[in-house]
PAPA-877379 format. One record per residue: x, z, y of N, C-alpha, C in turn; residue number from 1. Coordinates in nm, 4 decimals, decimal comma. Each point is the difference from the previous one (the first is absolute). Layout:
<atoms>
X_Z_Y_X_Z_Y_X_Z_Y_NUM
...
</atoms>
This chain:
<atoms>
2,5182_17,5340_7,7381_0,0956_0,0956_-0,0880_0,1437_-0,0580_0,0043_1
0,0964_0,0578_-0,0021_0,1421_-0,0419_0,0145_0,0216_-0,0152_-0,1544_2
0,0744_-0,1190_-0,0283_0,0524_-0,0677_-0,1276_0,1289_0,0838_-0,0604_3
-0,0130_0,0511_-0,0893_0,1486_0,0883_-0,0215_0,0890_-0,1200_-0,0454_4
0,1276_0,0342_0,0369_0,1265_-0,0766_-0,0094_0,0506_0,0294_-0,1188_5
0,0435_-0,1195_-0,1034_0,0697_0,0107_-0,1030_0,1595_0,0372_0,0129_6
0,0471_0,0499_-0,1102_0,1588_0,0149_0,0286_0,0731_-0,1308_0,0171_7
-0,0462_-0,0921_-0,0559_0,0732_-0,1304_-0,0017_-0,0209_-0,0517_0,1550_8
-0,1241_0,0059_0,0234_-0,0281_-0,0475_0,1507_0,0651_0,0901_0,0971_9
0,0292_0,1059_-0,0050_0,0957_0,1088_0,0791_0,1044_-0,0690_-0,0063_10
0,0690_-0,0250_-0,0954_0,1391_-0,0211_-0,0320_0,0264_-0,1338_0,0735_11
-0,0874_-0,0867_-0,0290_0,0072_-0,1333_0,0743_0,0170_-0,0057_0,1509_12
-0,0918_0,1052_0,0313_-0,0036_0,0039_0,1543_0,1276_0,0685_0,0608_13
0,0473_0,0916_-0,0645_0,1417_0,0277_0,0509_0,0968_-0,0582_-0,0406_14
-0,0005_-0,0846_-0,0954_0,1131_-0,1062_0,0137_-0,0209_-0,0842_0,1232_15
-0,1076_-0,0644_0,0269_-0,0361_-0,0945_0,0895_0,0704_0,0878_0,1504_16
-0,0617_0,1125_0,0096_0,0352_0,0878_0,1570_0,1735_-0,0069_-0,0210_17
0,0663_0,0435_-0,0937_0,1388_0,0119_0,0026_0,0575_-0,1472_-0,0004_18
-0,0522_-0,1071_-0,0124_0,0585_-0,1374_0,0203_-0,0491_-0,0117_0,1459_19
-0,0728_0,0244_0,0658_-0,0237_-0,0037_0,1245_0,0615_0,0575_0,1072_20
0,0674_0,1205_-0,0317_0,0634_0,1067_0,0463_0,1286_-0,1035_0,1241_21
0,0667_-0,0753_-0,0860_0,1087_-0,0472_0,0843_-0,0482_-0,1014_0,1189_22
-0,1007_-0,0835_-0,0459_-0,0679_-0,0503_0,1238_-0,0487_0,0591_0,1319_23
-0,0613_0,1437_-0,0179_-0,0819_0,0700_0,0619_0,1387_0,0626_0,0874_24
0,1077_0,0318_-0,0754_0,0914_0,0627_0,0881_0,0708_-0,1052_0,0846_25
-0,0056_-0,1288_-0,0212_0,0705_-0,0947_0,0658_-0,0639_-0,0375_0,1179_26
-0,1622_0,0281_0,0164_-0,0994_-0,0024_0,1025_0,0302_0,0919_0,1207_27
0,0670_0,1121_-0,0651_0,0451_0,0996_0,1068_0,1392_0,0018_0,0327_28
0,0867_-0,1120_-0,0416_0,1051_-0,0178_0,0554_0,1231_0,0114_-0,1131_29
-0,0501_0,0748_-0,1188_0,0974_0,0597_-0,0773_0,0634_-0,0980_-0,1043_30
0,1054_-0,0558_-0,0173_0,0386_-0,0721_-0,0872_0,1323_0,0691_-0,0913_31
-0,0162_-0,0130_-0,1280_0,1022_0,1039_-0,0539_-0,0183_0,1164_0,0275_32
0,1450_0,0609_0,0047_-0,0215_0,1371_0,0223_0,0082_0,0666_0,1365_33
0,0327_-0,1179_0,0869_0,0356_0,0372_0,1474_-0,1452_-0,0126_0,0670_34
-0,0156_0,0983_0,0713_-0,1513_-0,0062_0,0772_0,0456_-0,0244_0,1637_35
-0,0489_-0,1391_0,0409_0,0056_-0,0397_0,1377_-0,1480_0,0527_0,0615_36
0,0127_0,0426_0,1642_-0,1101_0,0180_0,0878_-0,0533_-0,1250_0,0299_37
0,0507_-0,1098_-0,0320_-0,0350_-0,1417_0,0547_-0,1008_-0,0404_-0,1076_38
-0,1129_-0,0471_-0,0001_-0,0924_-0,0599_-0,1014_0,0014_-0,1353_0,0034_39
-0,0426_-0,0661_-0,1127_0,0295_-0,1504_0,0322_-0,0426_-0,0893_0,0976_40
-0,1201_0,0776_0,0725_-0,0852_-0,0772_0,1054_0,0795_0,0121_0,1316_41
0,1108_0,1089_-0,0182_0,0737_0,0099_0,1703_0,1225_-0,0960_-0,0297_42
0,0158_-0,0612_-0,1155_0,1384_-0,0781_0,0030_-0,0602_-0,1374_0,0498_43
0,0722_-0,0763_0,0966_-0,0518_-0,1123_0,0802_0,0224_-0,1005_-0,0865_44
0,0774_-0,0179_-0,1136_0,0446_-0,1066_-0,0898_-0,0875_0,0218_-0,1201_45
-0,0229_0,1287_-0,0604_-0,0648_0,0262_-0,1016_-0,1368_-0,0279_-0,0003_46
-0,0414_0,0000_0,1222_-0,1632_-0,0062_0,0161_-0,0373_-0,1475_0,0428_47
0,0920_-0,0916_0,0321_0,0072_-0,1427_0,0425_-0,0889_-0,1127_-0,0955_48
-0,1019_-0,0479_0,0186_-0,0277_-0,1200_-0,0437_0,0694_-0,1120_-0,0280_49
0,0130_-0,1101_-0,0791_0,0497_-0,1060_0,0043_0,0503_-0,0470_0,1229_50
-0,1216_-0,0636_0,0536_0,0330_-0,0564_0,1333_0,0850_0,0873_0,0963_51
0,0100_0,1274_0,0062_0,0522_0,0532_0,0812_0,1673_0,0047_-0,0686_52
-0,0004_0,0303_-0,1095_0,1371_-0,0118_-0,0622_0,0920_-0,1211_0,0125_53
-0,1016_-0,1138_-0,0335_0,1144_-0,1528_0,0169_0,0349_0,0215_0,1284_54
-0,0947_0,0349_0,1226_0,0448_-0,0120_0,1233_0,1434_0,0483_0,0295_55
-0,0074_0,1430_-0,0720_0,0995_0,0951_0,0186_0,1471_-0,0828_-0,0506_56
-0,0127_-0,0422_-0,1259_0,0728_-0,0538_-0,0353_0,0685_-0,1356_0,0693_57
-0,0658_-0,0902_0,0493_0,0367_-0,0918_0,0993_0,0742_0,0411_0,1071_58
-0,0374_0,1086_0,0395_0,0698_0,0446_0,1396_0,1328_0,0290_-0,0424_59
0,0693_-0,0151_-0,0999_0,1302_0,0442_-0,0543_0,1217_-0,0475_0,1318_60
0,0639_0,1166_0,0417_0,0821_-0,0278_0,1235_0,1256_-0,0338_-0,0365_61
0,0523_0,0151_-0,1296_0,1194_-0,0373_-0,0418_0,0348_-0,0954_-0,0572_62
-0,1000_-0,0433_-0,1295_0,0181_-0,1098_-0,0938_-0,1564_-0,0893_0,0354_63
0,0219_-0,0897_-0,0232_-0,1356_-0,0694_-0,0120_-0,0852_0,0095_-0,1151_64
-0,1334_0,0175_-0,0039_-0,0646_0,0069_-0,1243_0,0056_-0,1003_-0,0586_65
-0,0209_-0,1241_0,0095_0,0211_-0,1137_-0,0699_0,1281_-0,0122_-0,0662_66
0,1054_0,0366_0,0639_0,1524_0,0209_-0,0667_-0,0507_0,1115_-0,1362_67
-0,0493_0,0962_0,0301_-0,0189_0,1062_-0,1011_-0,0678_-0,0570_-0,1071_68
-0,0838_-0,0515_-0,0118_-0,1090_-0,0906_-0,0706_0,0790_-0,0993_-0,0761_69
0,1048_-0,0656_0,0377_0,0875_-0,1237_-0,0425_0,0738_0,0700_-0,1051_70
0,0760_0,1147_0,0395_0,0926_0,0680_-0,0768_-0,0870_0,0615_-0,1053_71
-0,0804_0,0603_0,0095_-0,0865_0,0779_-0,1237_-0,0473_-0,1127_-0,0892_72
-0,0269_-0,1306_0,0487_-0,0342_-0,1311_-0,0896_0,1155_-0,0302_-0,0809_73
0,1024_0,0028_0,0724_0,1336_-0,0462_-0,0637_0,0307_0,0935_-0,1185_74
-0,0078_0,1298_0,0268_0,0251_0,1043_-0,1203_-0,1111_0,0050_-0,1080_75
-0,1098_-0,0262_0,0679_-0,1047_0,0005_-0,1400_0,0292_-0,1583_-0,0980_76
0,0421_-0,0865_0,0729_0,0401_-0,1092_-0,0790_0,1045_0,0310_-0,0914_77
0,1081_0,0458_0,0511_0,1124_0,0722_-0,0830_-0,0611_0,0586_-0,1322_78
-0,0778_0,0997_0,0330_-0,0521_0,0994_-0,1118_-0,0931_-0,0992_-0,0758_79
-0,0430_-0,1134_0,0455_-0,0800_-0,0790_-0,0988_0,0501_-0,1075_-0,1094_80
0,1405_-0,0201_0,1031_0,0895_-0,1254_-0,0947_0,0976_0,1030_-0,0824_81
0,0215_0,1202_0,0364_0,1182_0,0411_-0,1141_-0,0588_0,1171_-0,0406_82
0,0244_0,0089_-0,1485_-0,0390_0,0963_-0,0980_0,0159_0,1379_0,0471_83
0,1213_0,0458_0,0364_0,0341_0,1338_0,0478_0,0930_-0,0308_0,1269_84
0,0260_0,1241_0,0744_0,0686_0,0295_0,1029_0,1518_-0,0393_-0,0126_85
0,0697_0,0569_-0,1122_0,1070_-0,0500_-0,0395_0,0330_-0,1513_-0,0444_86
-0,1228_-0,0566_-0,0060_0,0599_-0,1598_-0,0417_-0,0047_-0,0915_0,1189_87
-0,0371_0,0639_0,1243_-0,0064_-0,0535_0,1310_0,1517_-0,0305_0,0685_88
0,0460_-0,0923_0,0404_0,1235_-0,0257_0,0711_0,0396_0,1415_0,0991_89
0,1149_0,0353_0,0256_0,0561_0,0943_0,0806_-0,0617_0,0014_0,1526_90
-0,0063_-0,1162_0,0674_-0,0487_-0,0204_0,1199_-0,1500_0,0292_-0,0027_91
-0,0676_-0,0285_-0,0886_-0,1395_0,0423_0,0040_-0,0548_0,1601_-0,0155_92
0,1084_0,0497_-0,1311_-0,0138_0,1275_-0,0240_0,0325_0,0826_0,1578_93
0,0948_-0,0287_0,0657_0,0377_0,0406_0,1055_-0,1233_0,0033_0,1348_94
-0,0518_-0,1535_-0,0294_-0,1238_0,0183_0,1020_-0,1210_0,1059_-0,0220_95
-0,0408_0,0168_-0,1227_-0,0619_0,0639_-0,0596_0,0398_0,1706_0,0414_96
0,1170_0,0255_-0,0010_0,0307_0,1267_-0,0165_0,0356_0,0325_0,1340_97
-0,0013_-0,0903_0,1184_0,0315_0,0253_0,1306_0,1463_0,0277_0,0396_98
0,0759_-0,0865_-0,0541_0,1321_-0,0123_0,0131_0,0657_-0,1331_0,0683_99
0,0813_0,0114_0,0853_0,0394_-0,1394_0,0570_0,0813_-0,0934_-0,0984_100
-0,0677_-0,1440_0,0107_0,0362_-0,0879_-0,0759_0,0290_-0,1240_0,0574_101
0,0381_-0,1135_-0,0256_0,0208_-0,1208_0,0729_-0,1107_-0,1032_-0,0261_102
-0,1147_0,0192_-0,0756_-0,1002_-0,0662_-0,0162_-0,1305_0,0095_0,0829_103
-0,0129_0,1222_0,0377_-0,1352_0,0521_0,0670_0,0528_0,0980_0,1173_104
-0,0204_-0,0483_0,0971_0,0242_0,0540_0,1334_-0,1055_0,1104_0,0320_105
-0,0919_0,0112_-0,0392_-0,1203_0,1017_-0,0009_0,0025_0,1057_-0,1240_106
0,1355_0,0256_-0,0498_0,0033_0,1045_-0,0915_-0,0274_0,1404_0,0337_107
0,0141_0,0229_0,1468_0,0146_0,1122_0,0428_-0,1672_0,0908_0,0236_108
-0,1012_-0,1002_0,0209_-0,1417_0,0330_0,0296_-0,0482_0,0510_-0,1134_109
-0,0660_0,0963_0,0269_-0,0829_0,0812_-0,0816_0,1264_0,0931_-0,0079_110
0,0682_0,0448_0,0774_0,1079_0,0873_0,0036_0,1224_-0,0412_-0,0836_111
0,1123_0,0114_0,0759_0,1248_-0,0189_-0,0613_0,0557_0,1045_-0,0901_112
0,0738_-0,0052_-0,0832_0,0600_0,0783_-0,0939_0,1486_-0,0324_-0,0061_113
0,0513_-0,0670_0,1009_0,1383_-0,0150_0,0018_0,0742_0,1119_0,0066_114
-0,0256_0,1079_0,0255_0,0854_0,1383_0,0157_0,0153_0,0698_-0,1391_115
-0,0629_-0,0705_-0,0946_-0,0305_0,0877_-0,1269_0,0889_-0,0549_-0,1050_116
0,1668_0,0671_0,0065_0,0875_-0,0436_-0,0792_-0,0147_-0,0255_-0,1309_117
-0,0400_0,1188_-0,0861_-0,0346_-0,0249_-0,1040_-0,1196_-0,0591_-0,0740_118
-0,1172_-0,0417_0,0636_-0,0902_-0,0747_-0,0035_0,0487_-0,1470_0,0032_119
0,1136_0,0010_0,1168_0,0276_-0,1600_-0,0211_0,0737_-0,0344_-0,0825_120
0,0880_0,0830_-0,0699_0,1046_-0,0163_-0,1060_-0,0990_0,0050_-0,1079_121
-0,1186_0,0546_-0,0499_-0,0896_-0,0418_-0,1153_-0,0657_-0,1238_0,0094_122
-0,0143_-0,0450_0,1124_-0,0745_-0,1272_0,0293_0,1219_-0,1111_-0,0482_123
0,1069_0,0337_0,0614_0,1277_-0,1001_-0,0217_0,0066_-0,0129_-0,1376_124
0,0204_0,1271_-0,0757_0,0364_-0,0111_-0,1459_-0,1050_-0,0356_-0,0759_125
-0,1268_-0,0215_0,0561_-0,1294_-0,0209_-0,0801_-0,0214_0,0933_-0,1121_126
0,0199_0,1153_0,0735_-0,0651_0,1199_-0,1160_-0,1227_-0,0166_-0,0670_127
0,0004_0,0236_-0,0973_-0,1079_-0,0385_-0,1107_-0,1051_0,0919_0,0356_128
-0,0136_0,1268_0,0516_-0,0746_0,0925_0,0261_-0,0783_-0,0396_0,0904_129
0,0361_-0,0593_0,1312_-0,0771_-0,0345_0,1114_-0,1223_-0,1185_-0,0648_130
0,0604_-0,0625_-0,0651_-0,0896_-0,1277_-0,0583_-0,0850_0,0355_-0,0972_131
0,0447_0,1189_-0,0830_-0,1128_0,0717_-0,0999_-0,0886_0,0522_0,0591_132
0,0421_0,0733_0,1377_-0,1044_0,0871_0,0836_-0,1015_-0,0878_0,0408_133
0,0374_-0,1290_0,0670_-0,1230_-0,0924_0,0529_-0,0531_-0,0565_-0,0999_134
0,0090_-0,0126_-0,1315_-0,0817_-0,0475_-0,1137_-0,1054_0,0921_-0,0214_135
0,0290_0,1563_0,0590_-0,1119_0,1135_-0,0657_-0,1074_-0,0241_0,1280_136
0,0187_-0,0992_0,0878_-0,1049_-0,0204_0,1227_-0,0818_-0,1354_-0,0420_137
-0,1205_0,0142_-0,0490_-0,0856_-0,1263_-0,0132_0,0015_-0,1069_0,1070_138
-0,0134_-0,1239_-0,0167_-0,0037_-0,0752_0,1135_-0,1417_-0,0340_0,0402_139
-0,1024_0,0699_-0,0453_-0,1211_-0,0096_0,0404_-0,0722_0,1250_-0,0408_140
-0,1062_0,0073_0,0834_-0,0891_0,1477_-0,0350_0,0650_0,1025_0,0969_141
-0,0974_0,1075_-0,0006_0,0531_0,1346_0,0834_0,1092_0,0663_-0,0947_142
0,0993_0,0346_0,0901_0,1016_0,0568_-0,0978_-0,0179_0,1509_0,0017_143
-0,0187_0,0795_-0,1217_-0,0427_0,1061_-0,0254_0,1283_0,1055_0,0072_144
-0,0332_0,1278_0,0292_0,0995_0,0758_0,0231_0,1174_0,0164_-0,1137_145
-0,0397_-0,0187_-0,1202_0,0607_0,0049_-0,1225_0,0980_-0,1032_-0,0257_146
-0,0623_-0,1163_0,0419_0,0988_-0,1212_0,0382_0,1056_0,0372_0,0755_147
-0,0141_0,0506_0,1134_0,0716_0,0375_0,1249_0,1074_0,0566_-0,0387_148
-0,0317_0,1177_-0,0803_0,0747_0,0996_-0,0616_0,0906_-0,0448_-0,1176_149
-0,0260_-0,1103_-0,0503_0,0917_-0,0623_-0,1170_0,0797_-0,0699_0,0833_150
-0,0433_-0,0535_0,1047_0,1094_-0,0645_0,1211_0,1032_0,0671_0,0203_151
-0,0299_0,1095_0,0693_0,0971_0,1156_0,0389_0,0799_0,0352_-0,1061_152
-0,0365_0,0283_-0,1140_0,0935_0,0881_-0,0886_0,0681_-0,1413_-0,0430_153
-0,0089_-0,1091_-0,0214_0,0795_-0,1130_-0,0235_0,1209_0,0029_0,1008_154
-0,0568_-0,0305_0,1424_0,0462_-0,0163_0,1072_0,1239_0,0789_0,0197_155
-0,0300_0,1401_-0,0272_0,0974_0,1154_-0,0064_0,1307_-0,0151_-0,0664_156
-0,0217_-0,0685_-0,1223_0,1037_-0,0349_-0,0837_0,0952_-0,0852_0,0169_157
0,0180_-0,0941_0,1297_0,0885_-0,0585_0,0798_0,0849_0,0630_0,0704_158
-0,0204_0,1475_0,0511_0,0783_0,0750_0,0871_0,0319_0,1421_-0,0877_159
0,0826_-0,0075_-0,1186_0,0211_0,1337_-0,0486_0,0685_0,0728_0,0634_160
0,0559_-0,0201_0,1353_0,0676_0,0820_0,0769_-0,0647_0,0378_0,1104_161
-0,1293_-0,0384_0,0284_-0,0784_0,0362_0,1002_0,0161_-0,1355_0,1116_162
-0,0424_0,0242_0,1231_0,0141_-0,1024_0,0945_-0,1179_-0,0844_0,0025_163
-0,1180_0,0577_-0,0642_-0,1278_-0,1061_0,0254_-0,0755_0,0546_0,0806_164
-0,1274_-0,0326_0,0011_-0,0808_0,0568_0,1117_-0,1269_-0,0796_0,0332_165
-0,1003_0,0482_0,0633_-0,1355_-0,0528_-0,0030_0,0042_-0,1703_0,0789_166
0,0977_0,0130_0,0855_-0,0009_-0,1244_0,0965_0,0601_-0,1283_-0,0963_167
0,1044_0,0146_-0,0814_0,0307_-0,1221_-0,0885_-0,0965_-0,0247_-0,1170_168
-0,0515_0,1124_-0,0540_-0,0922_0,0049_-0,1164_-0,1544_-0,0887_0,0604_169
-0,0403_0,0453_0,1259_-0,1060_-0,0484_0,0568_0,0092_-0,1359_0,0447_170
0,1315_-0,0509_0,0322_0,0576_-0,1291_0,0520_-0,0484_-0,1054_-0,0986_171
0,0371_0,0422_-0,1173_-0,0082_-0,0891_-0,1338_-0,1619_-0,0049_-0,0213_172
-0,0743_0,1006_-0,0183_-0,1227_0,0213_-0,0113_-0,0924_-0,0795_0,0792_173
0,0298_-0,0071_0,1546_-0,0446_-0,0513_0,0945_-0,0239_-0,1616_-0,0230_174
0,1340_-0,0458_-0,0230_-0,0041_-0,1432_-0,0425_-0,0330_-0,0415_-0,0912_175
0,0077_0,0584_-0,1280_-0,0970_-0,0519_-0,1217_-0,1365_0,0096_0,0342_176
-0,0623_0,1045_0,0276_-0,1559_0,0209_0,0243_-0,0004_0,0674_0,1551_177
-0,0148_-0,1201_0,0981_-0,0046_0,0471_0,1120_-0,1509_0,0694_0,0509_178
-0,0879_-0,0611_-0,0887_-0,1268_0,0346_0,0348_-0,0513_0,1379_-0,0188_179
0,1117_0,0981_-0,0845_-0,0151_0,1295_-0,0336_0,0911_0,0881_0,0664_180
0,1029_-0,0703_0,0170_0,1339_0,0852_0,0517_0,0670_-0,0120_0,0994_181
0,0331_0,0674_0,0973_0,0947_0,0055_0,1181_0,1254_0,0491_-0,0021_182
0,1124_-0,0790_0,0460_0,1302_0,0660_0,0180_0,0003_0,1137_0,0944_183
0,0367_0,1310_-0,0280_0,0001_0,0878_0,0696_0,1455_0,0469_0,0595_184
0,0262_-0,0386_0,1177_0,1494_0,0092_0,0454_0,0048_0,0527_0,1381_185
0,1121_0,0265_0,0470_0,0141_0,1004_0,1480_-0,0566_-0,1140_0,0997_186
-0,0225_-0,1479_0,0046_-0,0539_-0,0529_0,0786_-0,1455_0,0093_0,0364_187
-0,0669_0,0464_-0,0934_-0,1454_-0,0045_-0,0117_-0,0674_0,1324_-0,0427_188
0,1056_0,1042_-0,0461_-0,0739_0,1291_-0,0556_-0,0501_0,0751_0,1013_189
0,0654_0,0136_0,1254_-0,0652_0,0949_0,1042_-0,1401_-0,0334_0,0449_190
-0,0135_-0,1496_0,0257_-0,1268_-0,0499_0,0330_-0,0826_0,0374_-0,0908_191
0,0270_-0,0541_-0,1256_-0,1069_0,0516_-0,1094_-0,0394_0,1217_-0,0236_192
0,0882_0,0672_-0,0190_-0,0190_0,1561_-0,0215_-0,0983_0,0491_0,1098_193
0,0464_-0,0487_0,1243_-0,0665_0,0904_0,0969_-0,1504_-0,0476_0,0084_194
-0,0334_-0,1301_-0,0167_-0,1367_-0,0575_-0,0179_-0,0514_0,0558_-0,1265_195
0,0340_0,0021_-0,0921_-0,0692_0,0605_-0,1325_0,0092_0,1466_-0,0151_196
0,0653_0,0642_0,1122_-0,0041_0,1511_-0,0401_0,0786_0,0521_-0,0972_197
0,1346_-0,0550_-0,0001_0,0714_0,0354_-0,1241_0,1226_0,0548_0,0526_198
0,0439_0,1159_-0,0702_0,1394_0,0624_0,0293_0,1200_-0,0764_-0,0092_199
0,0485_-0,0455_0,0763_0,1462_-0,0936_-0,0137_0,0893_0,0539_-0,1280_200
0,0404_0,1215_0,0366_0,1303_0,0090_-0,0724_-0,0628_0,0288_-0,1666_201
0,1000_-0,0125_-0,0776_-0,0063_0,0218_-0,1282_-0,1191_-0,0960_-0,0987_202
-0,0301_-0,0933_0,0588_-0,0758_-0,0995_-0,0698_0,1053_-0,0637_-0,1389_203
-0,0624_0,0264_-0,1186_0,0687_-0,0146_-0,1256_-0,0908_-0,1076_-0,0469_204
0,0402_-0,0110_-0,1446_-0,0991_-0,1228_-0,0717_-0,1000_0,0662_-0,0298_205
-0,0675_0,1122_-0,0019_-0,1465_0,0385_-0,0349_-0,0741_-0,0145_0,1369_206
0,0699_0,0578_0,1095_-0,0450_0,0093_0,1279_-0,0348_-0,1486_0,0479_207
0,0732_-0,0755_-0,0527_0,0154_-0,1463_0,0430_-0,1832_-0,0760_-0,0287_208
-0,0017_0,0465_-0,1532_-0,1023_-0,0636_-0,0751_-0,1335_0,0943_0,0913_209
-0,0044_0,1258_-0,0054_-0,1085_0,0776_0,0238_-0,0460_0,0099_0,1450_210
0,1144_-0,0493_0,0801_-0,0396_0,0356_0,1509_-0,0111_-0,1065_0,0612_211
0,0634_-0,1260_-0,0748_0,0123_-0,1038_0,0923_-0,0703_-0,1145_-0,0560_212
0,0114_-0,0333_-0,1471_-0,0627_-0,1079_-0,0816_-0,1453_0,0520_-0,0172_213
-0,0561_0,1321_-0,0365_-0,1069_0,0109_0,0082_-0,0750_-0,0084_0,1370_214
0,0568_0,0066_0,0724_-0,0576_-0,0114_0,1500_-0,0518_-0,1304_0,0429_215
0,0782_-0,0642_-0,0509_0,0348_-0,1643_0,0463_-0,1318_-0,0748_-0,1152_216
-0,0136_0,0533_-0,1228_-0,1039_-0,0794_-0,0700_-0,1448_0,0942_0,0228_217
0,0056_0,0938_0,0745_-0,1109_0,0269_0,0457_-0,0523_-0,0613_0,1395_218
0,0586_-0,0618_0,0482_-0,0032_-0,0671_0,1433_-0,0899_-0,0960_0,0078_219
-0,1264_-0,0096_0,0845_-0,0922_-0,1194_-0,0120_0,0524_-0,1419_-0,0268_220
0,1251_-0,0003_0,1065_0,0712_-0,1360_-0,0147_0,0422_-0,0696_-0,1304_221
0,0693_0,1337_-0,1176_0,0401_-0,0175_-0,0796_-0,1044_-0,0593_-0,1143_222
-0,1241_0,0502_0,0029_-0,0877_0,0052_-0,0805_-0,0929_-0,1335_0,0707_223
0,0428_-0,0637_0,0836_-0,1006_-0,1103_0,0455_0,0170_-0,1238_-0,0857_224
-0,0836_-0,1024_-0,0013_-0,0065_-0,1272_-0,0759_0,1119_-0,1089_0,0553_225
0,0685_-0,0605_-0,0929_0,0941_-0,0913_0,0330_-0,0460_-0,1122_0,0801_226
0,0296_0,0046_0,1170_-0,0171_-0,1068_0,1085_-0,0179_-0,1636_-0,0488_227
-0,0555_-0,0890_0,0363_-0,0324_-0,1475_-0,0343_0,1159_-0,0601_0,0821_228
0,0228_0,0366_0,1310_0,1100_-0,0494_0,0754_0,1439_0,0125_-0,0425_229
0,0582_-0,0977_-0,0364_0,1278_-0,0087_-0,0665_0,1052_0,1008_0,0636_230
0,0163_-0,0192_0,1406_0,0994_0,1205_0,0539_-0,0411_0,1480_-0,0201_231
-0,1283_0,0079_0,0064_-0,0617_0,1355_-0,0026_0,0360_0,0710_-0,1667_232
-0,0224_-0,1138_-0,0738_0,0338_0,0431_-0,1725_0,1128_0,0238_-0,0212_233
0,0799_-0,0754_0,0929_0,1538_0,0305_-0,0418_0,0536_0,1293_0,0555_234
-0,0723_0,0621_0,1117_0,0321_0,1486_0,0136_-0,0672_0,0733_-0,0586_235
-0,1030_-0,0044_-0,0624_-0,0925_0,0685_-0,1040_0,0746_0,0290_-0,1049_236
0,0897_-0,1294_-0,0527_0,0667_0,0219_-0,1171_0,1012_0,0786_0,0013_237
0,0720_0,0350_0,1364_0,0952_0,0861_0,0349_-0,0396_0,1107_0,0674_238
-0,1327_0,0575_0,0066_-0,0551_0,0692_0,0857_0,0477_0,1379_0,0243_239
0,0806_0,0494_-0,1174_0,0650_0,1214_-0,0009_0,1449_-0,0145_0,0763_240
0,0762_-0,0524_-0,0774_0,1164_-0,0564_0,0496_-0,0012_-0,0327_0,1823_241
-0,1320_-0,0660_0,0495_0,0085_-0,0288_0,1407_0,0059_0,1195_0,0921_242
-0,0488_0,1064_-0,0637_0,0153_0,1473_0,0934_0,1296_-0,0109_0,0716_243
0,1040_-0,0454_-0,0180_0,1202_-0,0104_0,0476_-0,0266_-0,0587_0,1304_244
-0,0676_-0,1187_-0,0148_-0,0421_-0,0762_0,1627_-0,0303_0,0896_0,0737_245
-0,0976_0,1016_-0,0289_-0,0359_0,0857_0,1028_0,0660_0,1141_0,0305_246
0,0783_0,0418_-0,0784_0,0672_0,1486_0,0147_0,1755_-0,0235_0,0254_247
0,0420_-0,1196_-0,0073_0,1308_-0,0432_0,0230_0,0444_0,0391_0,1260_248
0,1243_0,0885_0,0248_0,0217_0,0277_0,1113_0,1505_-0,0121_0,0078_249
0,0828_-0,0767_0,1027_0,1233_-0,0329_0,0118_0,1071_0,1657_0,0467_250
</atoms>
């Protein structure tokens, strides 16, 4: 004999069902409001296990993966040793920002922001909103959407006249938290969007999170256990930013 369901149990079931819907939609390839016909299993990178992913990163045709690891380690030390972005010396801020400087030759790795004039000015003038924006992003733990949105809200204050964008916003994110963010720019956007099944045009701050970051954090390689091997562990610590090694095109 079937047991009658109490109203409280039915309400709890509906709440669980509602919470599961985003995950179920992602299984069909829907991230955010955009629907792609390409499910995660059809993406060569999203479906990779860790061993396949590390091999793809090591096959970097443009920059050495060890050099990439060294740059990310330098930046990680900078964030550990300096309380804020604005307290760092200018060459270090420029390195993190992807701008030319006389102390780090690899400043343009993980995408160059050299052509972003207003951004260059904001970094040169040590605009407080860039630093405050980065303060919204925790150094450890999974970054939540609300923390990301707080970052974007503060970041935009540095550009009251516009001339901002996903490329420069994601560059700073990728260097502070390379485990969760990738810098999305013209050099890697075509390959990444093709593999993920994303429409390239019109990627704004919401789509960057919904269609790119959520895909990354659903991937098997991203959810893998941190390797014991030191070199692989260095890649794992920067595993989202390292997508640039796979998708970068001259």
